[in-house]
C-alpha positions as CSV (number, residue, x, y, z in Angstrom):
1,Y,10.0,-25.3,-6.8
2,L,11.8,-23.0,-4.4
3,A,9.6,-23.9,-1.5
4,R,10.4,-27.5,-2.0
5,A,14.1,-26.8,-2.0
6,N,13.7,-24.7,1.2
7,A,11.8,-27.6,2.8
8,R,14.6,-30.1,1.8
9,R,17.1,-27.9,3.5
10,T,15.1,-27.4,6.8
11,A,13.0,-30.5,7.2
12,G,15.7,-32.8,8.5
13,E,15.1,-36.5,9.2
14,H,11.8,-35.9,11.0
15,G,10.3,-34.3,7.9
16,K,11.9,-36.2,5.1
17,R,8.5,-36.6,3.3
18,Y,7.4,-33.0,3.7
19,P,9.2,-31.6,0.7
20,S,7.4,-34.0,-1.7
21,S,4.0,-32.9,-0.2
22,I,4.5,-29.4,-1.7
23,T,2.6,-29.0,-4.9
24,A,1.7,-26.1,-7.2
25,E,-1.2,-25.4,-9.5
26,M,-2.4,-22.6,-11.7
27,N,-6.1,-21.8,-12.0
28,P,-7.4,-20.0,-15.0
29,G,-10.9,-18.5,-14.7
30,R,-13.3,-15.7,-15.6
31,G,-13.2,-12.5,-13.6
32,L,-15.2,-9.3,-13.5
33,F,-13.0,-7.8,-16.3
34,G,-12.3,-10.9,-18.3
35,N,-9.9,-13.8,-18.0
36,T,-8.0,-14.2,-14.7
37,I,-5.4,-16.5,-13.5
38,S,-4.4,-17.4,-10.0
39,G,-2.0,-19.9,-8.6
40,E,-1.3,-21.5,-5.3
41,Y,1.4,-23.7,-3.8
42,G,2.1,-25.4,-0.6
43,P,1.8,-28.7,1.2
44,E,-1.1,-31.0,0.1
45,I,-2.7,-32.5,3.2
46,A,-3.5,-35.8,1.3
47,R,0.3,-36.4,0.8
48,P,2.5,-37.9,3.5
49,Q,3.4,-35.2,6.1
50,G,1.4,-32.6,4.1
51,G,-0.7,-31.8,7.2
52,M,2.1,-31.3,9.6
53,S,3.0,-27.9,11.1
54,F,6.4,-27.4,9.6
55,E,5.7,-23.9,8.3
56,Y,4.5,-22.4,11.6
57,G,6.2,-24.8,14.0
58,S,4.8,-26.4,17.1
59,R,5.7,-26.8,20.7
60,N,8.3,-29.4,19.6
61,Q,10.0,-27.4,16.8
62,P,10.5,-23.8,15.6
63,P,8.8,-22.4,12.5
64,H,10.6,-23.4,9.3
65,L,8.9,-20.7,7.1
66,D,9.8,-22.5,3.8
67,L,6.7,-21.1,2.0
68,A,7.2,-17.6,3.4
69,R,10.8,-17.5,2.2
70,S,9.9,-18.7,-1.2
71,A,7.1,-16.1,-1.5
72,D,9.7,-13.4,-0.9
73,V,11.3,-14.5,-4.2
74,V,8.3,-15.8,-6.2
75,G,6.0,-12.7,-5.6
76,P,8.4,-10.1,-7.0
77,A,9.5,-12.4,-9.9
78,F,5.8,-12.9,-10.8
79,A,5.1,-9.2,-10.7
80,R,8.1,-8.5,-13.0
81,S,6.9,-11.2,-15.4
82,V,3.4,-9.6,-15.6
83,S,4.9,-6.1,-16.0
84,D,7.2,-7.3,-18.8
85,Q,4.3,-9.0,-20.6
86,I,2.2,-5.9,-20.4
87,D,5.2,-3.8,-21.8
88,E,5.4,-6.2,-24.7
89,W,1.7,-5.6,-25.6
90,F,2.2,-1.8,-25.9
91,W,5.8,-1.3,-27.0
C-alpha cells in the first residue's frame, strides 16, 4: 500500500494510527456491457484516526496529500496493467 507508506512518512506522532486506518477493497459487479470491477482505498472512518483530516489538512496542520500522491502512481500503473491484459487477449 503506497498510500499507507506515504502516511507513515508524513503522519508524525500526532497521526501514528492514521496509516493503519487506510484500507483497500476491490468490488466486482455487473455493468451495462458485462462484468465490471472497481476499487477504492483510503482511510476507514471506523478505524482509529480514520476520520481525521490528514489528507486535506486543517487549521492546525497543512494537507498531507498521502492518497493523492499514491494515486499519481497507482492510476497509471493500473491503466498499464489493463492495457497489457487486453493486448494479451488479441496478440
